[in-house]
Structure formats: C-alpha cells, structure tokens
MILOZA-295117 format. One line per 5 residues: number of its first residue (from 1); their letters; for each residue x, y, z of N, C-alpha, C. Coordinates in steps of 0.1 Angstrom, whole numbers. Layout:
% MILOZA-295117
NUM	a	X Y Z X Y Z X Y Z ~ ... .
END
This chain:
% MILOZA-295117
1	mtfin	-54 -55 -220 -42 -60 -225 -32 -63 -213 ~ -25 -76 -216 -16 -80 -208 -3 -72 -209 ~ 7 -73 -198 19 -65 -200 27 -70 -212 ~ 27 -85 -214 33 -89 -222 30 -85 -237 ~ 16 -85 -237 10 -79 -250 13 -66 -253 .
6	klsaa	13 -58 -243 15 -43 -247 30 -40 -248 ~ 39 -48 -242 54 -49 -244 53 -51 -260 ~ 50 -63 -263 54 -67 -276 47 -56 -288 ~ 36 -53 -284 32 -41 -296 39 -30 -293 ~ 46 -24 -284 55 -14 -283 68 -17 -290 .
11	wtand	72 -27 -288 84 -32 -298 85 -29 -312 ~ 71 -34 -316 70 -32 -330 67 -16 -333 ~ 55 -10 -327 51 3 -331 61 12 -330 ~ 72 11 -321 83 22 -318 93 17 -324 ~ 95 7 -331 107 0 -335 120 -1 -327 .
16	sllcv	116 -1 -313 125 1 -302 128 -10 -292 ~ 138 -13 -286 141 -20 -273 145 -10 -262 ~ 145 1 -263 150 11 -254 140 13 -242 ~ 143 14 -231 134 16 -219 141 28 -213 ~ 132 38 -212 138 52 -207 134 51 -190 .
21	gldpd	146 50 -183 143 52 -170 141 66 -162 ~ 132 68 -152 129 79 -146 134 81 -134 ~ 147 86 -131 154 86 -119 156 101 -114 ~ 147 109 -110 149 122 -108 156 127 -96 ~ 169 131 -99 178 134 -89 176 152 -92 .
26	laklp	170 155 -78 168 172 -76 179 179 -79 ~ 191 176 -73 203 184 -77 208 183 -90 ~ 203 175 -100 207 174 -114 198 181 -121 ~ 185 184 -117 174 189 -125 178 203 -131 ~ 175 206 -141 175 220 -148 168 230 -136 .
31	aqfqq	175 243 -135 174 251 -124 159 253 -121 ~ 151 256 -134 136 261 -131 128 250 -124 ~ 135 235 -123 124 226 -116 130 226 -102 ~ 141 230 -98 147 228 -83 139 236 -73 ~ 134 247 -77 125 254 -66 109 251 -66 .
36	dpqgi	105 245 -77 92 244 -82 87 230 -73 ~ 76 232 -64 73 224 -55 67 209 -65 ~ 63 212 -76 62 200 -86 70 201 -97 ~ 83 204 -93 94 203 -103 98 188 -108 ~ 96 179 -100 99 166 -105 89 160 -113 .
41	yhfcr	74 163 -111 66 160 -121 68 165 -134 ~ 70 179 -134 70 186 -146 83 183 -155 ~ 95 179 -148 106 174 -155 102 160 -160 ~ 98 149 -153 96 137 -158 84 137 -170 ~ 74 146 -169 65 148 -179 71 152 -192 .
46	eiida	80 159 -191 87 167 -201 96 155 -210 ~ 102 146 -201 111 135 -205 101 126 -213 ~ 90 121 -207 80 112 -212 76 116 -227 ~ 72 131 -228 67 136 -241 78 134 -251 ~ 91 139 -246 101 140 -256 105 127 -261 .
51	tadla	103 113 -254 108 103 -257 99 91 -262 ~ 85 93 -259 73 84 -259 76 75 -274 ~ 79 83 -282 78 75 -297 92 69 -299 ~ 100 69 -290 114 61 -291 114 50 -281 ~ 107 47 -272 107 39 -260 98 27 -262 .
56	csfkp	102 17 -257 92 5 -255 87 3 -241 ~ 93 11 -233 87 12 -216 93 23 -211 ~ 86 29 -201 91 38 -190 92 30 -178 ~ 104 35 -171 106 29 -159 109 36 -148 ~ 100 43 -140 103 50 -129 108 42 -116 .
61	qiayf	119 49 -109 126 43 -98 121 49 -86 ~ 113 41 -79 105 46 -66 115 53 -57 ~ 126 48 -57 135 53 -44 138 69 -47 ~ 139 75 -58 142 88 -62 129 95 -59 ~ 118 92 -59 105 100 -53 103 97 -40 .
66	aalra	107 87 -33 102 83 -19 111 93 -12 ~ 125 94 -15 135 99 -7 131 115 -6 ~ 124 121 -16 120 134 -16 107 136 -11 ~ 100 127 -7 87 126 -3 78 131 -16 ~ 80 124 -26 73 130 -40 64 117 -44 .
71	eaqle	61 109 -36 54 98 -41 40 102 -48 ~ 36 114 -44 23 120 -49 26 124 -63 ~ 38 131 -67 42 133 -79 44 120 -87 ~ 49 111 -83 50 98 -88 38 92 -93 ~ 28 94 -84 14 90 -90 8 98 -101 .
76	qicay	12 112 -100 10 118 -113 15 116 -125 ~ 28 111 -125 36 108 -134 31 96 -142 ~ 29 88 -131 22 76 -137 10 77 -145 ~ 0 84 -137 -13 87 -145 -12 94 -158 ~ -1 103 -158 0 112 -172 2 102 -181 .
81	arehy	15 93 -176 18 82 -190 8 73 -195 ~ -2 69 -183 -12 59 -187 -22 65 -195 ~ -25 79 -193 -35 87 -202 -31 91 -215 ~ -18 94 -215 -15 99 -230 -6 91 -238 ~ -1 81 -230 9 71 -238 3 55 -233 .
86	phipl	-9 52 -233 -13 40 -226 -8 27 -235 ~ -3 31 -247 3 17 -253 19 15 -249 ~ 24 24 -241 39 20 -236 38 17 -223 ~ 44 4 -221 45 -2 -208 50 7 -197 ~ 43 7 -184 49 13 -174 55 5 -162 .
91	ildak	66 3 -160 73 -5 -149 77 2 -138 ~ 73 -2 -126 77 5 -114 90 -4 -109 ~ 99 2 -108 113 -2 -104 114 0 -87 ~ 107 -11 -80 106 -9 -65 117 -23 -60 ~ 118 -33 -65 127 -43 -62 122 -48 -49 .
96	rgdig	107 -49 -47 103 -55 -35 106 -69 -32 ~ 107 -74 -19 112 -86 -18 106 -92 -4 ~ 94 -90 0 86 -96 12 76 -106 8 ~ 72 -113 17 62 -124 13 49 -123 20 ~ 40 -133 17 25 -133 22 18 -118 21 .
101	ataqq	12 -114 34 4 -104 33 12 -91 29 ~ 23 -91 34 31 -76 31 33 -77 16 ~ 37 -88 8 41 -88 -6 28 -84 -10 ~ 14 -88 -8 3 -84 -13 1 -70 -14 ~ 5 -62 -3 3 -48 0 14 -41 -9 .
106	yarea	26 -47 -9 35 -40 -23 29 -42 -36 ~ 22 -54 -39 16 -56 -52 3 -44 -52 ~ -4 -42 -42 -13 -33 -44 -8 -20 -48 ~ 3 -16 -41 11 -4 -42 14 -2 -57 ~ 19 -13 -63 26 -11 -76 14 -8 -87 .
111	ydryg	5 -20 -86 -6 -23 -96 -17 -13 -95 ~ -22 -10 -83 -33 -2 -78 -32 12 -77 ~ -21 15 -69 -20 30 -65 -12 36 -76 ~ 0 30 -83 6 36 -94 0 31 -107 ~ -7 22 -108 -11 16 -120 -2 11 -128 .
116	adavt	9 6 -124 21 1 -132 16 -12 -139 ~ 22 -13 -151 21 -26 -159 27 -40 -153 ~ 40 -34 -148 48 -43 -141 57 -37 -129 ~ 61 -48 -122 69 -42 -109 83 -52 -109 ~ 94 -45 -105 105 -53 -102 104 -60 -87 .
121	vnpym	109 -74 -87 108 -79 -74 123 -87 -71 ~ 126 -89 -59 138 -96 -55 132 -110 -50 ~ 138 -120 -55 134 -135 -54 141 -143 -42 ~ 148 -133 -33 156 -139 -23 149 -148 -13 ~ 136 -145 -11 128 -152 -3 120 -165 -10 .
126	gsdsv	123 -168 -22 116 -177 -30 104 -174 -33 ~ 95 -185 -39 84 -185 -46 73 -176 -36 ~ 75 -176 -24 65 -168 -17 68 -153 -19 ~ 79 -147 -24 80 -135 -26 77 -131 -39 ~ 70 -141 -47 68 -138 -62 52 -141 -61 .
131	dpymd	47 -150 -57 33 -156 -59 23 -144 -55 ~ 22 -136 -45 12 -125 -44 8 -117 -56 ~ 23 -115 -64 20 -105 -73 11 -113 -86 ~ 11 -126 -86 3 -132 -97 -10 -132 -94 ~ -16 -126 -84 -30 -125 -85 -34 -114 -95 .
136	wadrg	-27 -106 -100 -31 -97 -110 -26 -105 -120 ~ -32 -110 -128 -28 -121 -139 -24 -113 -150 ~ -29 -100 -154 -24 -93 -166 -11 -86 -165 ~ -6 -85 -151 5 -75 -148 19 -81 -148 ~ 30 -79 -153 43 -82 -153 52 -83 -139 .
141	viilc	57 -94 -138 66 -94 -126 81 -97 -130 ~ 86 -88 -129 101 -86 -132 109 -89 -122 ~ 116 -102 -121 124 -107 -112 139 -106 -113 ~ 147 -102 -103 161 -99 -105 168 -115 -104 ~ 178 -114 -114 184 -125 -118 199 -123 -117 .
146	rtsna	205 -116 -127 219 -114 -127 219 -98 -127 ~ 223 -92 -119 220 -78 -118 235 -71 -123 ~ 234 -58 -127 243 -51 -133 255 -47 -125 ~ 254 -50 -111 264 -42 -102 274 -54 -99 ~ 288 -49 -99 298 -59 -95 296 -68 -83 .
151	ggsdl	288 -60 -72 286 -69 -58 278 -79 -61 ~ 269 -80 -72 258 -90 -75 265 -104 -76 ~ 278 -105 -78 285 -118 -79 287 -123 -64 ~ 286 -116 -53 287 -120 -41 278 -131 -38 ~ 265 -131 -43 255 -143 -42 251 -150 -53 .
156	qflnv	251 -140 -66 244 -146 -79 254 -157 -83 ~ 266 -156 -80 275 -163 -89 280 -176 -78 ~ 273 -176 -67 274 -189 -60 271 -202 -67 ~ 281 -211 -63 279 -226 -71 270 -232 -65 ~ 257 -235 -69 245 -243 -64 246 -256 -75 .
161	dgkpl	248 -270 -71 247 -282 -77 255 -280 -91 ~ 265 -273 -90 271 -272 -105 270 -261 -112 ~ 261 -251 -108 255 -241 -116 257 -227 -107 ~ 259 -215 -113 257 -203 -107 243 -204 -100 ~ 241 -195 -92 226 -194 -83 218 -185 -95 .
166	yqhva	224 -176 -101 215 -168 -110 209 -177 -122 ~ 214 -185 -126 213 -198 -135 198 -204 -129 ~ 200 -208 -117 189 -216 -109 176 -206 -109 ~ 176 -194 -106 167 -182 -105 160 -181 -121 ~ 170 -181 -132 164 -180 -144 154 -195 -146 .
171	qlvaq	161 -205 -143 152 -218 -146 142 -220 -137 ~ 140 -214 -125 128 -214 -117 118 -207 -122 ~ 122 -193 -125 111 -185 -132 106 -191 -144 ~ 113 -194 -153 109 -201 -165 100 -214 -166 ~ 104 -223 -156 97 -235 -156 87 -235 -144 .
176	kwnrn	88 -229 -134 78 -231 -123 70 -219 -118 ~ 76 -208 -118 70 -193 -115 61 -188 -122 ~ 64 -188 -133 58 -181 -146 44 -185 -149 ~ 35 -187 -136 20 -192 -142 11 -186 -150 ~ 14 -171 -149 6 -163 -158 12 -161 -171 .
181	gqcal	24 -165 -172 30 -161 -186 37 -145 -188 ~ 35 -138 -176 38 -126 -174 51 -122 -168 ~ 59 -131 -164 72 -130 -159 83 -124 -169 ~ 92 -116 -163 104 -114 -170 117 -113 -161 ~ 128 -110 -163 140 -111 -155 148 -99 -157 .
186	vvgat	154 -95 -147 164 -84 -146 177 -92 -149 ~ 184 -88 -161 199 -92 -164 207 -81 -169 ~ 218 -79 -162 225 -66 -166 233 -67 -179 ~ 235 -56 -186 240 -54 -197 258 -54 -195 ~ 261 -53 -182 275 -54 -177 280 -69 -180 .
191	fpeel	272 -78 -181 277 -94 -181 271 -99 -194 ~ 276 -97 -206 269 -102 -219 271 -120 -219 ~ 280 -125 -213 283 -139 -214 271 -143 -205 ~ 267 -138 -194 258 -144 -184 244 -141 -191 ~ 242 -130 -198 232 -127 -204 227 -136 -214 .
196	aqvra	237 -140 -223 235 -152 -231 230 -165 -225 ~ 237 -167 -212 234 -181 -207 219 -179 -201 ~ 213 -169 -199 199 -166 -191 190 -167 -205 ~ 194 -160 -216 185 -162 -225 185 -176 -232 ~ 194 -184 -232 193 -199 -235 184 -207 -226 .
201	ivgdm	184 -203 -214 174 -209 -204 161 -207 -206 ~ 159 -194 -207 143 -188 -206 136 -187 -219 ~ 145 -191 -231 138 -188 -242 134 -175 -245 ~ 121 -173 -250 117 -158 -253 112 -149 -244 ~ 113 -153 -231 109 -145 -219 116 -132 -220 .
206	pllvp	110 -120 -218 115 -108 -219 126 -105 -208 ~ 134 -98 -210 148 -94 -201 147 -79 -201 ~ 147 -74 -188 149 -59 -185 164 -59 -182 ~ 172 -51 -191 186 -49 -190 190 -36 -187 ~ 195 -35 -174 203 -21 -170 216 -24 -174 .
211	gigaq	222 -12 -174 236 -12 -176 245 -6 -186 ~ 235 -2 -197 243 7 -207 241 23 -204 ~ 248 30 -212 248 44 -208 260 47 -197 ~ 254 52 -186 264 56 -172 270 45 -169 ~ 264 33 -168 272 21 -164 282 14 -174 .
216	ggdia	281 19 -185 292 14 -194 289 1 -201 ~ 277 -5 -202 276 -15 -206 278 -16 -223 ~ 281 -24 -231 284 -25 -245 269 -28 -251 ~ 265 -20 -260 253 -20 -267 255 -34 -277 ~ 264 -34 -287 264 -42 -294 265 -58 -287 .
221	atvks	275 -60 -277 275 -71 -270 261 -76 -263 ~ 256 -65 -257 241 -66 -250 232 -72 -260 ~ 229 -65 -271 218 -68 -280 221 -84 -285 ~ 235 -86 -289 236 -100 -296 235 -110 -285 ~ 238 -108 -272 235 -118 -264 221 -120 -260 .
226	grtan	213 -110 -259 201 -111 -253 187 -110 -262 ~ 191 -107 -275 179 -108 -282 173 -121 -287 ~ 163 -118 -291 155 -134 -294 155 -135 -309 ~ 148 -147 -314 153 -147 -328 146 -137 -336 ~ 134 -131 -332 128 -121 -341 133 -108 -337 .
231	gtgmm	144 -106 -328 153 -94 -326 145 -86 -318 ~ 137 -92 -309 133 -83 -296 137 -90 -283 ~ 126 -91 -273 128 -100 -263 138 -91 -249 ~ 140 -77 -252 148 -69 -243 141 -56 -240 ~ 141 -51 -228 138 -37 -224 152 -31 -219 .
236	inssr	161 -25 -229 175 -20 -226 173 -8 -219 ~ 176 -6 -205 171 7 -199 184 16 -199 ~ 182 28 -201 190 38 -200 182 50 -193 ~ 188 54 -182 185 65 -174 191 79 -173 ~ 202 80 -167 210 93 -165 214 99 -178 .
241	ailya	219 87 -185 223 91 -200 216 101 -207 ~ 203 98 -206 191 103 -212 187 115 -203 ~ 183 113 -193 179 123 -184 185 137 -182 ~ 198 135 -181 208 145 -179 218 146 -192 ~ 213 145 -205 220 145 -216 227 159 -218 .
246	pqqag	240 161 -221 247 173 -222 239 181 -236 ~ 238 193 -233 230 200 -245 239 207 -254 ~ 235 203 -266 242 215 -278 236 225 -280 ~ 240 233 -287 237 245 -292 221 248 -294 ~ 215 252 -286 201 253 -292 191 247 -284 .
251	edfaa	198 237 -279 190 228 -271 186 228 -257 ~ 173 225 -253 170 223 -240 171 210 -236 ~ 167 209 -221 169 196 -217 162 183 -223 ~ 149 189 -226 140 177 -235 146 173 -247 ~ 151 187 -255 156 181 -267 166 174 -268 .
256	aarrv	175 177 -256 190 167 -256 187 152 -253 ~ 176 154 -241 173 137 -238 165 131 -252 ~ 159 139 -260 151 131 -269 164 126 -281 ~ 174 136 -281 185 133 -292 194 120 -287 ~ 196 118 -273 202 108 -270 194 95 -269 .
261	aletr	182 97 -265 173 86 -268 174 81 -280 ~ 171 90 -292 171 85 -305 182 77 -310 ~ 195 83 -305 210 77 -308 209 66 -302 ~ 205 61 -290 205 51 -283 197 39 -288 ~ 182 44 -291 175 35 -298 183 31 -311 .
266	dainq	185 39 -318 192 35 -332 205 25 -331 ~ 213 29 -321 226 21 -320 222 6 -316 ~ 211 5 -308 207 -9 -304 200 -15 -317 ~ 193 -8 -325 186 -14 -338 197 -18 -348 ~ 209 -14 -346 220 -17 -355 224 -33 -354 .
271	yra	221 -38 -342 224 -52 -339 211 -62 -339 ~ 200 -58 -340 190 -66 -338 188 -76 -348 ~ 191 -74 -360 189 -84 -371 195 -95 -369 .
END
C-alpha cells in the first residue's frame, strides 16, 4: 500500500486529521522513564498505544532521538508502530536536504532503516534534493513549503517573478516533482492565509500542518484554509501539547495524552464539513 493510500484510509478509519508528533524531551518525561535506559522507547510506545485510534499519522522527530544517542530506540519505536498499527502512516521528520548519493543514503535511512512511510525533505537545493527519494515509488516525500516559524519569512516570502517563493515551491511540487503521486507539503498552521494559497495551488495534495497546540495556531482557521472538498487533505500535527498534557485527578501521562488527543481531534472535526 502506498503512503497516500494508507493516509487516505487512516483519515476515514479514525475519522481524524490529527498527526501525533513524537518529540521525547528527556527532561520532560515522567520520572519513571528518566533513569530507564529504554525510557524513551517505553514512553513513546505508551503514547502510541494511547492515541492510535485517534490519529491519522505518527511523526517521530529524529533530532530528539539522535541528540540522546537513542536512534536504536527510534528503530524500536518505528518497528512497534509498524507491527501493532500498520494502518497508521509513520512519518520520519528529518528535514533532509542534500543531493545525489548523499540524498540516497538519507532515503535509505528513512525508508529502510526506520521503515517510514514518508520523510520530510528540504527543497533548497532544488529537484536534485527530492529525486533520490522517488526511487521508493510507494513512499511519501513531504517537502517544506511554508513553515510555521516566524523566521521562515526570511526566505519563503521573497518575491520571485511577482510571487512569494513558497508559492513557487508549491507549484514545482504539484506540477513537476510529484512523479509518483506520493508528495505532500509542509505548511504551518500559524499562517492560515498562506495555507489557503497553497491549497489553491496544489489541489488535493496532502499537507502536513505543524503549529497548533504549543505554537498557538488556530484550529478553526487552519481547517477551513487547508481542508479539501471532502474534508480531508491534512495531517495536523500536535506534539508537546499531547506528549506532556497536564494530568487531571486520577490520570497518568498516557491517559492525559489520550484526553488531549481526543479533544484535539474532535476540535478539528468541528470544522471539516
């Protein structure tokens, strides 16, 4: 099954556009995991179990694992998700941006080592930085377009032939680079007007949308700007707000994560129709 097929099925099966980000910050983990050599794996596994029926995708951010020399635990987490929830797309958030043989190795890392259904890629070096990923015809390539950070405007809003650069990226991906039909774009929830512009350019192409939750993106504006005609088309990511959800009476961290994930999914669904 291709990345797009799996994503479409997950949108329907879980009635969800919510992407659960896995960004394990050791200092924020519950105490029982901080001294556990396998603590990152055990924490993320419980988050996956608690939210799998509420998510359309999981998105581990590789830097959080690599900084702690926990790539082996990331492999375990990816293997666990593939074994127990094979119908939920697994996105490796790596933002790779090299070319040629080096890009091929990054693709092998994402698709073969971690078994990801899709990987995030930086297009700054042009089509050469995207093409090597296309050798895996069933896997997704999610290309940075209009990111959620304020500093993204330094480059992404540069005027190129009368249009901001991010619109050129969207057009290139939609019209030239998407040769397997498995591309998607990263467009931040913090810029709903630009999100609507990208949607108009790319049609029904999926969009990975960071920026709600801890970054403050507005859910209503995000969904209304980015949804497709059938009310799908987005993977709206929330990481810290779910992973480190405040616990209510009688809750453990996993129950709190599930509660916030459910609230977020349902808040998103209010605006899909």
